[in-house]
C-alpha positions as a Markdown table, in Angstrom:
| # | Residue | x | y | z |
|---|---|---|---|---|
| 1 | Unk | -182.2 | -140.1 | 117.3 |
| 2 | Unk | -178.8 | -138.3 | 117.2 |
| 3 | Unk | -178.8 | -134.6 | 117.0 |
| 4 | Unk | -176.1 | -133.1 | 114.8 |
| 5 | Unk | -174.7 | -129.6 | 114.6 |
| 6 | Unk | -172.0 | -128.0 | 112.3 |
| 7 | Unk | -168.7 | -126.6 | 113.4 |
| 8 | Unk | -167.0 | -124.3 | 110.8 |
| 9 | Unk | -163.3 | -123.7 | 110.9 |
| 10 | Unk | -161.6 | -121.8 | 108.0 |
| 11 | Unk | -164.7 | -122.2 | 105.8 |
| 12 | Unk | -164.6 | -126.0 | 106.3 |
| 13 | Unk | -167.6 | -127.7 | 107.9 |
| 14 | Unk | -167.5 | -130.6 | 110.3 |
| 15 | Unk | -170.5 | -132.5 | 111.7 |
| 16 | Unk | -170.7 | -133.0 | 115.4 |
| 17 | Unk | -172.9 | -135.8 | 116.7 |
| 18 | Unk | -174.3 | -134.6 | 120.0 |
| 19 | Unk | -175.2 | -136.7 | 123.0 |
| 20 | Unk | -178.8 | -136.5 | 124.2 |
| 21 | Unk | -178.6 | -134.6 | 127.5 |
| 22 | Unk | -179.6 | -131.4 | 129.2 |
| 23 | Unk | -176.3 | -129.8 | 128.4 |
| 24 | Unk | -176.6 | -130.3 | 124.6 |
| 25 | Unk | -180.3 | -129.2 | 124.6 |
| 26 | Unk | -179.3 | -126.0 | 126.3 |
| 27 | Unk | -176.3 | -125.5 | 124.0 |
| 28 | Unk | -178.5 | -125.8 | 120.9 |
| 29 | Unk | -180.7 | -123.0 | 122.2 |
| 30 | Unk | -177.6 | -120.7 | 122.2 |
| 31 | Unk | -176.7 | -121.4 | 118.5 |
| 32 | Unk | -175.3 | -119.9 | 116.4 |
| 33 | Unk | -172.1 | -119.3 | 118.4 |
| 34 | Unk | -168.9 | -117.7 | 116.9 |
| 35 | Unk | -165.9 | -117.8 | 119.2 |
| 36 | Unk | -162.1 | -117.8 | 119.4 |
| 37 | Unk | -160.9 | -120.9 | 121.0 |
| 38 | Unk | -157.6 | -120.9 | 122.9 |
| 39 | Unk | -155.1 | -123.7 | 122.9 |
| 40 | Unk | -154.3 | -125.5 | 126.2 |
| 41 | Unk | -151.7 | -128.2 | 126.9 |
| 42 | Unk | -151.1 | -128.9 | 123.2 |
| 43 | Unk | -154.1 | -131.2 | 123.2 |
| 44 | Unk | -157.3 | -129.1 | 123.3 |
| 45 | Unk | -159.1 | -125.9 | 122.3 |
| 46 | Unk | -161.4 | -124.2 | 124.8 |
| 47 | Unk | -163.7 | -121.2 | 125.1 |
| 48 | Unk | -165.8 | -119.9 | 128.0 |
| 49 | Unk | -169.3 | -119.1 | 127.0 |
| 50 | Unk | -171.4 | -116.4 | 128.7 |
| 51 | Unk | -174.4 | -118.6 | 129.5 |
| 52 | Unk | -174.0 | -121.5 | 131.9 |
| 53 | Unk | -175.1 | -124.9 | 130.9 |
| 54 | Unk | -176.6 | -127.7 | 133.0 |
| 55 | Unk | -174.0 | -130.4 | 133.8 |
| 56 | Unk | -173.9 | -134.1 | 134.0 |
| 57 | Unk | -170.2 | -134.5 | 134.9 |
| 58 | Unk | -168.4 | -137.8 | 135.0 |
| 59 | Unk | -164.8 | -138.8 | 135.5 |
| 60 | Unk | -163.3 | -139.6 | 132.1 |
| 61 | Unk | -160.5 | -142.1 | 132.0 |
| 62 | Unk | -159.4 | -141.3 | 128.5 |
| 63 | Unk | -160.0 | -138.4 | 126.1 |
| 64 | Unk | -160.1 | -139.2 | 122.4 |
| 65 | Unk | -159.2 | -136.8 | 119.6 |
| 66 | Unk | -162.4 | -135.4 | 118.3 |
| 67 | Unk | -164.3 | -135.4 | 121.7 |
| 68 | Unk | -166.4 | -132.4 | 122.4 |
| 69 | Unk | -166.9 | -131.8 | 126.1 |
| 70 | Unk | -168.0 | -129.3 | 128.7 |
| 71 | Unk | -165.6 | -128.4 | 131.6 |
| 72 | Unk | -167.4 | -126.9 | 134.5 |
| 73 | Unk | -170.6 | -125.3 | 133.4 |
| 74 | Unk | -169.5 | -122.9 | 130.7 |
| 75 | Unk | -166.2 | -124.0 | 129.1 |
| 76 | Unk | -166.6 | -125.7 | 125.7 |
| 77 | Unk | -163.6 | -128.0 | 124.8 |
| 78 | Unk | -162.6 | -129.7 | 121.6 |
| 79 | Unk | -159.8 | -132.2 | 121.9 |
| 80 | Unk | -157.3 | -132.9 | 119.1 |
| 81 | Unk | -155.1 | -135.5 | 120.9 |
| 82 | Unk | -155.9 | -138.7 | 122.8 |
| 83 | Unk | -154.6 | -139.0 | 126.4 |
| 84 | Unk | -155.5 | -140.4 | 129.8 |
| 85 | Unk | -157.1 | -137.9 | 132.3 |
| 86 | Unk | -158.4 | -137.7 | 135.8 |
| 87 | Unk | -160.6 | -134.7 | 135.2 |
| 88 | Unk | -164.4 | -134.7 | 135.0 |
| 89 | Unk | -166.4 | -133.4 | 132.1 |
| 90 | Unk | -169.9 | -133.4 | 130.7 |
| 91 | Unk | -169.9 | -135.3 | 127.4 |
| 92 | Unk | -171.4 | -133.2 | 124.7 |
| 93 | Unk | -170.5 | -135.1 | 121.5 |
| 94 | Unk | -168.0 | -136.1 | 118.9 |
| 95 | Unk | -166.7 | -134.7 | 115.6 |
| 96 | Unk | -167.5 | -137.2 | 112.9 |
| 97 | Unk | -164.6 | -136.5 | 110.5 |
| 98 | Unk | -161.7 | -136.5 | 113.1 |
| 99 | Unk | -159.0 | -136.9 | 110.4 |
| 100 | Unk | -160.2 | -133.9 | 108.5 |
| 101 | Unk | -160.6 | -131.9 | 111.7 |
| 102 | Unk | -157.0 | -132.8 | 112.7 |
| 103 | Unk | -155.8 | -131.4 | 109.3 |
| 104 | Unk | -157.3 | -128.0 | 109.9 |
| 105 | Unk | -157.0 | -127.6 | 113.6 |
| 106 | Unk | -154.0 | -125.3 | 114.1 |
| 107 | Unk | -152.3 | -126.9 | 117.0 |
| 108 | Unk | -150.8 | -124.6 | 119.6 |
| 109 | Unk | -152.6 | -121.5 | 118.4 |
| 110 | Unk | -156.0 | -119.9 | 118.8 |
| 111 | Unk | -158.7 | -120.7 | 116.2 |
| 112 | Unk | -161.9 | -119.0 | 115.2 |
| 113 | Unk | -164.9 | -121.4 | 114.9 |
| 114 | Unk | -168.6 | -121.2 | 114.6 |
| 115 | Unk | -171.2 | -123.7 | 115.8 |
| 116 | Unk | -174.5 | -123.7 | 114.0 |
| 117 | Unk | -177.3 | -126.0 | 112.9 |
């Protein structure tokens, strides 16, 4: 069974399908979260959360727009461009409506989002 949470950006809701792992179970316990996500490298939004999450890191060959990942044990990352990478992440999930997300994600600037059930 897939667990889903909601990400709200500018009063618009997006469903995120979460992976079933220790990281996502721990993240759900922290919801709701409201945060300002900073832009990095013109391809991602990130935010360091206060509570550390368990990790299941793996090397990712290619990031896809709409991926939701954990970098280290406390950095939530939403990607809005696809690109090859050699970094390792813990996979958290994926935004279901990637096209809608790409329309509201303000590339190259910080955004305010909330994650909730």
